[in-house]
C-alpha positions in Angstrom: -0.2 0.0 0.1 1.5 3.1 -1.1 -0.6 5.7 0.3 1.8 8.3 1.6 0.9 11.9 2.8 -2.7 11.7 1.9 -4.8 13.3 4.6 -7.5 10.6 4.5 -5.0 7.8 4.5 -3.5 8.7 7.9 -6.5 8.7 10.0 -8.5 5.7 10.7 -11.3 5.6 12.9 -11.9 2.7 15.3 -15.1 1.7 13.3 -13.0 1.3 10.3 -10.4 -0.7 12.4 -12.8 -3.1 14.0 -14.3 -4.2 10.4 -10.7 -5.3 9.4 -9.7 -8.9 10.0 -6.5 -9.7 11.9 -4.4 -10.1 8.6 -5.6 -6.7 7.5 -4.6 -5.2 11.0 -1.2 -6.8 10.9 -0.7 -5.4 7.2 -2.1 -1.8 7.9 0.2 -1.8 11.1 3.0 -2.6 9.1 2.2 0.1 6.6 1.7 2.8 8.9 4.8 2.1 10.8 6.9 2.2 7.8 4.8 5.5 6.6 5.8 7.0 10.2 9.6 6.5 9.6 9.5 8.0 6.2 7.5 11.0 7.3 10.2 11.4 10.4 13.1 11.2 8.2 11.5 13.8 5.6 10.6 15.8 8.2 14.1 16.0 10.1 15.8 16.5 6.5 13.6 19.2 5.8 10.4 20.5 7.6 7.1 19.2 6.5 4.2 21.6 5.4 2.1 20.1 8.1 3.7 18.2 10.7 0.4 17.3 12.6 0.4 14.4 10.2 3.0 12.6 12.1 0.8 12.9 15.1 -2.0 11.3 13.2 0.0 8.5 12.1 1.1 7.8 15.6 -2.4 7.7 16.9 -3.6 5.3 14.2 -0.6 3.0 14.8 -1.8 3.0 18.6 -5.0 2.2 17.4 -4.3 -0.4 15.2 -1.7 -2.1 18.1 -4.5 -1.8 20.8 -7.2 -3.7 18.8 -4.4 -6.3 17.6 -3.5 -6.7 21.2 -7.6 -7.1 21.9 -8.2 -9.6 19.3 -5.1 -11.6 20.4 -6.4 -11.6 24.1 -9.5 -13.2 22.9 -8.2 -15.9 21.2 
């Protein structure tokens, strides 16, 4: 999934996350983690136009991680 820096791709609501399968959650988590690393590197080299995007990606990663942990605890 190559959806870097698109505003709607950065934010995932909890309702959207709960509809995903476990494999989808893992894939999205990996994608967003990679995206966060790239955003941080880009921001350190030259300031981003909207650095609040980094916060949004971090929160999305936290939501995905929490959902994954919750599902693993149920299994």
